[in-house]
N, C-alpha and C positions, 0 to 999 in steps of 0.2 A: 566538682568535672562537669565536663558538659557531657551530658549524656549522650549527646550525637557520637559524640569522637570514640566512644568504645562499642559503636553500635555494630547490629550484624544487620545483612541489606540482599535483598535481593530484588531486582525490578526486573519485570514478567509483564507478559503481554499474553491476551486469550485471543486467539485466532481459531477459525473452521470457517464452512462455507454458510451460507445462511440457512437457517432452522437445522442447524445441529444443536441448536442448545446452548452456546456461548454465553447469551447472556444469565441466563438461569443459571449458569455453573456460577457467574460472577458473582451474582446475588447471593446462591447460597457459602459462596465466598465468606462476603460479607457478613450475612449471620453467623456464622460459624468461630467468626473472628473476632465475633461482639460489634463492629464496627456496625450493622442494623439490629433495631431489634426485634422486625418482625421482616418476615421475609416478603421481597417486593416480587410480582410476580406478572410477566409478559404479557398473557392476555386477560388481565383485571386491568393494563396500562398504568401499573402505582412502581414500576421499577427503580430503584435509586440509578443505577449507571446510563439507563436511557431516559434522561430528565429533559428532554428539548418537545417540546408539544407536538411536534410533528413525530416525532419515535413513538411517544405513547400512539399516537393516532394509528401511524403504520402496524406498529407491532414489530420495527425493524430499528435496529440501530446504524445511526447516518455520520455519528460525530463519532472520534476513538473519546473515553470518558476516563481519568485517571483517578487514584484513590488509595490511601496509605491505611494499610491494615498492619496488625501486628500479631503472631501465629509463634507459640513456644518459644519467645524473645526474640523472634529476629523480625524485624520491619522488611513488609512488603510492600513495595510499590504497584499496585495494580494497572494496567491497561486493557479494556475489552474495547476492542474494537470490531468494525462492522463488517457483515458478512458478505454482503454484497456488490456485486465488481462494480458497479458504479461508483463506490465510497473506496476502491482501492486505495487511492493516494493515501485515506486514512493510517492504512494497515502498512503501507509502503514507510510512512514517515515515524511510524510506533517501531515497526522492528528493527530501521537504523540505530534509535536510541535505546535500545533492549537489550537487556545482557541473557535473560533466557524466555522462550515462552511454553504457553500449555496450549499444544492443537486438538481442538474438539473435535471426536468424528462423529455422526450418527450412526450407530453401532445396525440401523437395516441400511444404510444408503452406502457407509464406507465412506471411499474415496471420491468426492467431486469437485467438479472442477476450479471452484473456488480457492478449494482447498488445496491443490495441486498449484497454485497460482501463488498461493500464499509461501506454501513451503518452498517453492521456489526463489522467494523474495528471501523467506529466513536462509537458506543457502547461499545467497549471493553477501548477505548481511553477516555470516558464519555465527547465525544465534542456535545456540543447543537448545535443545526443547524436548518433553514429556507428551506421550501420548495421552489423552482420556478419551476413551471409547464409550461415547454417552447413549442413553437412551435404549439400555440391554434391558428394560422393562416393556420393548414395543413388540407385537408380533412381527418374525421374520428376523428378528435383532438376531446377530453370531459372532461374538467378540474374537474368535480367531479367525474367522473370514475374513474381518475389517486386517486383522494382522496381517495376511496372506494378502489383501490389497495394497498395502501401504508397502508392503515387500517389492511385489511385481509391478504400482504406478508410480512409486513416488523413489523405485531404485534406492531405498536404505534398509538396515539390518535392524529389524524391531525385536525385541525383548521384552516379553511378557513378563511383569511384575505379581501380575493375579489371573487370579480366574474365575469365572461370576459362579458363584453357586446359585441353581434354580435356571432356570430359561423364562423367557418374555416375562408374561403375569406372573411367574412363580419365583423372578429373581429376586433374591431378597441378600445377599452378599458377596462378597468375595473371599477365594483363598488368596493370602498371603505368602504367596513364593520363597520369599527370603525367610521369614519365622515358621515356616510351614501349621499355621494356624487359620482358620474360617471367620472371618467378622461378618457378625450377623447383624440385619437394623431387622425389628420384632416388627415395628411398625413406622409410614411415612412420617411419622411424628418431630419434626427434625431435633426435638429438646430431648428426644432418647437416645442415649449413645449407645452406640454397639455393641455387642457383645464377644467376646473371641471363645472359640469354641473350637474342640480337635474335627480336623478336617473331615466330611463326611464321609461314609465309608464308599459310595458310588464315587466321590470324587480320587479317589488315596492313589490308584493306578496314574492316571494325567495327572496329577499332583506333581507325582514322580519324578515322570519322565519330562514334566515342562520346568522345573525346578535344577534336574539334571543338563538340562539345555542351557537353562539362567548362567549355572555354574560355567559348564563350558565356554560359555559367550563373554562372561566380564574376568576371569580369572588372570585373562593377558595382559591386565591394565595396573598390574600388582606383581613384582615379584613374591614377596613372604604367599601372598594369595595361591600364586602359580605353582611355588615348592610344594606346600602343603597339601593343593592339588593333586599335585604327580605323585607324592607319599601318600595319598589316601585318607588321610586325616579330615578331620571335619572343619568345614569351615563356620566361623561365628557369624553370625549376621549383621554386627558391625562391622566388621572386614569385608564381607561382602557388598552393605554399603559403601566403604569406602570405592571398592573395585566401579560397583557402577558408576559412582559420580565421576568418577576419572574418564569414565569411558564416554560421559554425556558431553563433559567438558570439550575431551576433545572430538565429539562428531563423530567413536567409533559405530555407535548405537542411541536409538532412540527406545528407552522403555514404556512399556504400554500399561497402562491404567483403567479400570473395568467401572462399569455402575451408571447411574440413572440421579441425575443432578435433580432431576423437576420430584423424583420421591423420596429425595435426600439421604440417597444410598453409594458410598465411595467420594465423598467429600473431603470428610476431614484424613484419609489415609494421601487424597490428591495435595491439597498441603500440605502433610508431612513429605511426601515427594520434590514438592518446591523447594522447600528448606534443606531437605536431604543433597539433592540432584541437582539443582539447577544454580549457575555461579554467582558469587558475591561479587560486586563491581572490578576487584582487585585480580580476580578469577579470570577474566577476559582476555583474550590472546586477543588485544584491540590490531587493529587495519596499520598498516606499513603509515607511518606522520601521525600516527593519533596519539594522544600523549597517555602514558600508563595513568590507572588512580590513583593520584599519590593528594591527600589534601593538604600538605605544605609545598605543594610546586606552584608556579605561577597559574593564574586564571586561564581556562578552556570549557567553552561550552557551546554545544549546539542547538538552537532554535530549531523546534520542529513541528513549533504551530503556533498560529497567531489568532488570537478572536481578539475581534474588534466589539469596544462595550463604548458607553455614551460617554465616558469622560477617556476616552486613549483605548490603546491595545493593552492587551493581556498577554504576556508571549510566553509560551511554555518552554521550556530548555530542561538541556540534559548535562548535567554537571560533571566534568572530565578529570577535571585537574582543579588542585587549590581551593579558594574559599572567595565567596562574593558575599557583602556586607549593603546595608542600606545606604545609600549614599553613594556609592562608589563609582568611579568612572571605567565605563570598557569601552573596547577597540570591538567594533563591528568589522571586522575583516573583510566581509565582503563588500561595504560600502566604503571602508575609506574612514568612518565618522566616530569620533567619541562621543557616548554618549550617557548618561548621569541613571542612575539604578533610584530608582523616586521607593517602590516597595517591593518586599518579596514576600511569596505563597506559597505556603503548601496546599496540595488539592487533595478535594475529599468531595468526586464529582461536582454539583452543582454548586457546594459551598468551598469558602478558601480561608485557611486560617493561616494569618500574618505571623512571619517569623523574623527574628533577624538577622540569620545568617542562612547561607547554603553552603554547600560543600563536597568536593568531588562524591561521583557517586549517585547526588539529588535529582530527580524530577520534580520540578518546580516551576512555577509561574514566575513573570517578573512585570512586574508595571513601573512605564515612564521612558519606556523605548520607540520612539517615535516612526522610524526606519525600518528598523529589522526587520525580514521576512521570513521565512520558510527555508531554509537549509544555509544563513545565514553562521557563521559563527563568531563569536563573541569570546574575548581576551584579553588578558591584560596588555595595558598600552605599551609598554615596554618590553612585552614577549610577544608580537606577532605571530600567527599562524593560523594555517586554513584546515579545516577539517571536511573530510568530504560530504559531499555533496547528498542531497536528496532526489535520486534520480523520476522525475516528474512524465507521468505516459503521455502521448500524443491525443487531444480529441479527437474523438470521430463525428460527431451530429451535433450539428448547429439550429439553433431557432432564432429566428427574427423579434428582439423586443423594442416595441414602443410608448412611450408615456401617454397616458390616456388624456389628459390636460398639462397646460401650458407650464400649471403649479407640476403637476409631475415631474415635468423636462429637468427641471432646476435639482428634482432629488435624486432624478434616476441617476445621474453620471455618478454622484455621490455614493449612492446607495451599490452601484456597480463595482467602484476602485473597492467599496470594504469587501464585498463578495471575493474580488480576484486577491485582495491580500488573506482572505481566509483561507481560501482553498486555490491552491496552485496548478490543481489539471485544469481549472476555467481557464479560458482566454476569449479576448472579446477584442472585435475588431470593426471597423465602421466599412459597412457597402459603398466605395464614391457613388456608382449610378443609382442605388434605390436611396441614399441615403441612411440606412436602417443600420440600425446595431445590432452586430450578429455575438449573437454569445454561444462559446463550442465546450462540449463536455465529453463526458464518458459512456454516458446514456440518457434516456428518454427520462430515468427514475432522476437522477443527479440533478436536471434541467427544471425538471418536475419541481424540486424539493429547493433549487436557488428561487425560482421564481416566486414561490411561495414565499420565502425570506423576506422578497422584497417588501411584498404587502405586509408582513405579520408584524417585520423586527423594524422597517426602513419604511412604512406607511406610504410606497406607493406603488398608486395601480396603474399596471402595462397591461398593454395591448399584445398577443404572443403571437407570433407564427404560429406554421405546421412545422414540426420537425425535420431537421430535412441531412442530407449525407453530408460529412464533411471530407468532400474531394480533396486530393491534392493535385499540383500538375508536376512533371519533370519533364527533362530532355530524352530526348531519341538518338542523341548523336552528336559528338564533339565540335564546336564551331569557336573560330577566333573572328574578334571585333575590334575595330579603330574606332574611337571616337575623339572629336574635338570639340570642346564647349567655347562658345568663346560668344560673348556681348560686351557692346562699345555702347553707352549711355550719357557721354558727354563728363560723366565724373571717372572715377576708376574702373576697370573695363573688368571681366571675369575671363579668366583663361585655363583650359587645363584640358591635358592631351592624356588619352589611355589608351592603350593595347592590352585587351584581356583573352584569355581562354579561356571557357566552359568545357567541361565534360560531364558525363554521367556518373552517379553511382550507385551501388547497391542499394535495393530499398533499405530504409532506415540507416542511412548513413548521417543524413541532414545537410547541411549547408557548410562548405571548408574551403578557405580564402588562405591562399598565401602568394608573398611577394617576392618574386625574383631580379628587381632591380638592382642594377648594377652601377656604379659611376653617378650615382644621385643625380638619377634621367628624371626621377620625380623625388623633392628631397621628402626626406625620415616622416617628417610629423603630416605631410596629406595621406600617407598607404592608410589608417586606421578610417580615413573619410572615404576612399574609395571602397571597403568592406561595407562603409554602414549606408554607401547610396547601393549596393550591391542587395543585402539585406532586405533595404526598402522596398526594391523594384521586385522583390521577392515573396512580397509579400500578398501582392496580386498579379496572379499568373499573364498569360496573353489567353490561353485559348477559352477561360468561361470566367477568369480574374480569383481561380483558387490559389492558395499560397503554393508555390514553386519548391519544390525541395530535392534533396538526392543528386548535389551535383559538387562537382569542385570548379573553383572559378581562380585560375593563377592570372597575377599582376603580372605581364611579362615585360612592357615597358610603357613610354611614354615621353611626356615634355611639360615644362612650366615656364611661365614668366616671373621673371623677379616680381615686378609690381603688383600684376594683376592678378596672380593665382591666389588661392584660398582654399581652406579646405572643404567651404559651400560648394564650389566650383568644382572641387572633383568632385564629392558627393553628386552633383548633379550629373556630369559626363559618366561616372560606373553607373548611375540610376537609368542614364537612357542606354549606357552601353550595353548595357544586362535586358531591357527591351529589347534589345534589336536581337540579342544573340538567343533568347526565347523562340521568338516567333522566327529565326533561322534553322534550329538546332530539331525540328521535327516534335514539338511539343504533342506528350502524353497526357492521359489524364489518368488518374490513379485511384482507386476507388479501396476501402475497407473491408476485408474479408473479417469474418468473424469465426471464432472456435464454437460450434454449437452444441449440445450436449441434450439429445431429447431422450428422456427414461417414460417409455409405454407398457402396455400388458404383449405379452406378445402376441395377442391374435389382432391387434392393427400396428405389427410393425411393419409391412407390405404399405398399407397406405400413406406410411409416414415416411419409410423412404422415397416412394413416391415423390413424394409432395416436396421434399427436400430439392430433390431431383428436379422439378419443375422449376426452383427457385434459382436455379444454376448453383445446386448446391453439390458437395463431393464427398459422399461419405466415404470415411476412412476406418471405418470399422465398429464391429457392433460387439457387447457383451453380456451375458448374464449379468442382472444385477436383483438379487430375491425373486418373487415371481415375474419381473419384468425385463426388459431388453434396457440394455442403456444405446445409442446410435451417438456414434462421434463422428461430426460433420464438421467442414468448411462453406461457408454462404456468405456472398456478398450481402453487406448492411441494409442495400439497399431492397431488397425483397424478403427484408424481417420484418419491415413495418405490419404491424396489426396481425401479425403471425399467432399468436394466442390466442385468437377466435377462433382461427383455422384449425389450429391446432384440438382444439375442445371439442370440434365439431367433428372431425376425425376416430377420435378416439370417448367420445361419448362422455368427454370433462373428464377424464381417467389419465391422461398421459401430459406431462411437462416437461419443462426444459430450460437452460441457461446459456446463456451464451456471454462471450468475452473478446474483446479485440486482438486479432491475430497479424497479421499486416495489411500492408498495402499494395495491389497487383494493376498493372495496366488492366484498366476500363475495356470493356470489349466496343468495338465502332458504335453497335448502336445504343448503346451507356452514353458513350462521348458526345453523338449524335443529341440524345435527349439532354444535356448535362448544357450543350452549348446554347442550344434554343431557349430552356430554362433559367440559365446561369444568368 
């Protein structure tokens, strides 16, 4: 019998704000499940999950890493994701294909900006999750304060399943509220199991109070449990676990566990919670149009990551339905091409184990697909379907890249194409005026890492300009334009006539195209060429050459010639009409505005706020965070270059900040004038 057919499976991700201890938690999971025989340490640069040389050097996660482990007879496919906002696409695409998540919180800092962003992503993809409140051995750590922050800032119901035994440096274990037992780790040595003891006398009252609240919160999930509770009967641990599982799967609440991964405390109970409370593939409520997990149905999978290797690409997939074997043909529903699978791999971080077959629920890698990209649907050619794509954030920062030598010029184009294939949040365009290649991304760190990859992986030396803000342009008012494209050069002529109406849209709406052609004024086959022409013109706006966004265009009317009209003629006509419309529509420059959080000691609060105001920032609020104060502000990206140096000087090196893209808004006249002058 195939052991894979009767397996129990969990597909989970570990997500968190940068520095919450996510990779350390993942490394401890590998140790306790027997996947690693020694513990990897982020500080020593020898972790299994952060295997890229840049990750080890920088001490951060850049690429999401997948690994397969086993705990108590259950197979766990674990993905460790980056915490830094610049690599948020990695979290986004991982959450899209996972069934559950462990969200790691810093026991001192609590809910941080990137945790909020990741939490909203998990909401979007309807991913059930459990919380692991980590670093409870640190000074200022407070388990119940973080639970309160989660409820307040994430708008969720949190049910603590444990309470810490000891605080800060004396943190030595947890009270399990389901069994009312204390689990105590006597030493930091991970090879020593915990001991089960009675609840310490000083915690009995608090434990009874929180157990009563736990029972109250979870019994609504099960009729048998609710009846027993209302009749005053004691509730068995197994019945409570069943209730918790149902509540997690339905999203009614999020259980919270306590620990210190670095000191090897609380990791085994976390693994038990993953197995007990997070869903198996068959338990997941799929989105509309997404197939139920059935190994016997027609094959369907989503490609969520592409890694370019020396001999082609490795495509990471989540299999939603059916089976896939070596040599099978699959339809890439996004390109319409049928491709053949040459090899299949189970992934263990940077090790790949070849397998003969994948089946519903698997997260694995395929070799042999030439044109598949992130977000593409792979399916049985006889049963085509489209799965929900992966949303990609807009880049906000540009950098000009030029080859050092003529030899580098040949390799650069190929290397950039590989980077774009691997990372959909990078964009590339050519600046017609300067002749430079412009690479755009989510932040300075992401671009820095990408440039380093050009050098180290592809052997291409490049000259890099200073990072610049990725401005956009938009329309200030609605306009209508009429354009006739006519060329006669001896042979067949070119003719196309278009009437187009352009209207501004709200921020973030992108470009919308609609045809209202009736009575065959323009043959149907030429309409896509009109849209293509508008979109091509929109890549370079008229104010300072930045892409034009957030407008609707309607093809109202037009004319054609039986012999001289072609798709090319209509594309040229539409592009010329669009450029004319952009110039007439009182175009405006848009600048990216960032959500900024500054955490500073209280004595430097006034200086930090004053500095944010000087940077055209709007302070939206502030709240105490342990001994410090967190300032919540919105600041234009243009004003944030070099901010870290200023902040250190203002706060004697004690303040820190994080920022992420929030929205685009119309730039003030002074900024627009600067952009036009230097654009």
